[in-house]
N, C-alpha and C positions, 0 to 999 in steps of 0.2 A: 676827249678819249676816256672811256671807262677804265677802271683799274684792271679789269680782266683783259682788255685790249692791250694795255701797256705791258702787262706780264707776258702775253702771248708774243707781242712784238719783241720784247727783250729776249725771250727764249729763242725766237726764230733768229735773232741777231747772234746770240751765243752759239747756236748750232751752225750757222754759216761760218762764224769765226773759227770754230773747231775744224770744220771741213777745209777751210783755207789753210790753216796751220798744218793740218795732216798732209794736204797736197804740197805745200811748200817744203815740208820736211821729209817727204816720202814715207809717211806712216799711215797705218790704218787709223780710223777715227778713235778707237779705244786706246791705242798706243799714244796718239797725239794728246788725248786728255791726260793720261798719265804723265807724259813728258812735260806738258804745259803746267800741271799741278806741281811737279817737281821744280820747275823753273820759278814758279811763284813762291814756293816754299823757301827756296834759297834767297830769293829777293827780299822776302819778309824778314829772314834772319839778318841779312846784310843791312837792312834798314833799321835794325834795332829791336825787332820782334814786337813792335808797337802796333796795336790795332788802329789807333788814331794817330795820325802824323800831320804835321803842318804841311800845307800845300806849297 
């Protein structure tokens, strides 16, 4: 697979994940993105605000 195909595939997966999150939470896609980003921001702080963490 070329790099462009990988990027497109990843973007398609992200788009599908956002749509599923929106449907699950009863939100419009834009609101789902905002809510998801807020959740990830809280998770980031809870995990010590480190970009690289041990798996």
